[in-house]
C-alpha positions in Angstrom: -85.5 -105.5 -13.3 -86.3 -103.7 -16.5 -86.7 -100.0 -16.2 -90.2 -98.7 -16.4 -90.3 -95.3 -18.2 -92.8 -92.8 -17.0 -94.5 -91.2 -20.0 -95.7 -87.6 -19.5 -95.8 -86.0 -22.9 -96.9 -86.8 -26.5 -93.4 -86.8 -27.9 -92.5 -89.7 -25.5 -95.6 -91.5 -26.6 -94.6 -91.0 -30.2 -91.2 -92.5 -29.4 -92.8 -95.6 -27.8 -95.0 -96.1 -30.9 -91.9 -95.9 -33.1 -89.9 -98.3 -30.8 -92.7 -100.8 -31.1 -91.7 -101.3 -34.7 -88.5 -102.9 -33.5 -89.4 -104.6 -30.2 -92.4 -105.1 -27.9 -93.6 -102.1 -25.9 -95.7 -102.7 -22.8 -97.6 -99.7 -21.5 -99.4 -99.6 -18.1 -102.1 -96.9 -17.6 -102.3 -96.3 -13.9 -104.9 -94.4 -11.8 -103.1 -93.1 -8.7 -106.3 -93.1 -6.6 -107.6 -96.6 -7.3 -106.9 -99.7 -5.3 -107.6 -102.0 -8.2 -105.0 -100.0 -10.2 -102.5 -100.3 -7.3 -102.9 -104.1 -7.4 -102.5 -104.3 -11.2 -99.5 -102.0 -11.0 -97.8 -104.4 -8.6 -98.5 -107.3 -11.1 -97.1 -105.2 -14.0 -93.9 -104.4 -11.9 -93.4 -108.2 -11.2 -93.8 -108.9 -14.9 -91.3 -106.3 -15.9 -88.8 -107.6 -13.2 -88.6 -111.0 -15.0 -87.0 -110.2 -18.3 -88.0 -112.4 -21.2 -85.0 -111.7 -23.4 -87.0 -110.1 -26.2 -85.7 -106.5 -25.4 -89.2 -105.3 -24.4 -89.7 -101.7 -23.4 -91.9 -101.0 -20.3 -93.7 -97.7 -19.8 -96.1 -96.1 -17.3 -98.8 -93.5 -17.9 -100.2 -92.0 -14.7 -103.7 -91.0 -15.9 -104.2 -88.1 -13.5 -100.9 -86.4 -14.4 -100.8 -87.3 -18.1 -104.4 -87.3 -19.3 -103.6 -86.0 -22.8 -101.1 -88.8 -23.3 -103.7 -91.4 -22.1 -106.3 -90.0 -24.4 -103.8 -89.9 -27.3 -102.9 -93.5 -26.8 -106.5 -94.5 -26.9 -107.1 -92.5 -30.1 -103.9 -93.9 -31.8 -104.5 -97.5 -30.9 -108.3 -97.6 -31.1 -108.4 -99.2 -27.6 -111.0 -97.6 -25.4 -109.5 -96.0 -22.3 -109.7 -97.9 -19.0 -107.6 -97.8 -15.9 -105.9 -99.8 -14.9 -105.0 -101.0 -18.3 -102.1 -102.7 -20.1 -101.4 -102.5 -23.8 -98.8 -104.4 -25.8 -97.7 -102.5 -28.8 -96.2 -104.1 -31.9 -95.7 -102.2 -35.2 -97.3 -99.1 -33.7 -100.5 -100.9 -33.0 -102.1 -102.6 -30.1 -101.4 -106.3 -30.3 -103.0 -107.1 -27.0 -104.6 -105.3 -24.1 -106.3 -106.1 -20.7 -107.8 -104.1 -17.9 -108.6 -104.3 -14.2 -108.5 -107.9 -12.8 -107.4 -109.3 -16.1 -103.9 -107.9 -15.4 -101.7 -110.5 -13.8 -98.2 -111.8 -14.2 -99.7 -115.0 -15.5 -101.8 -113.3 -18.1 -99.0 -111.0 -19.2 -96.5 -113.9 -19.6 -99.1 -115.8 -21.6 -99.2 -113.2 -24.4 
């Protein structure tokens, strides 16, 4: 299983954006109090457990504990905040994103 890095500060977010210039970066925005988010989180974890061989980076933003990071990601990518939400970053931009029931292993693998 690929490691899923918990992102809690803006410097870690900056590092992810920079890494996305070299390899895909997947970020999951998780609400700790939402059942839909819990289900989507399980899908994201299953996706991360099946490596594709492209050297992708996987990260987690817990919205309640890292609200500033979540807000900054929305501002820097232009993708309106939702949770649960998954973003795929390439070249420091959002290449793809989905939220709520659109988040599934099948959808993530189809990108």
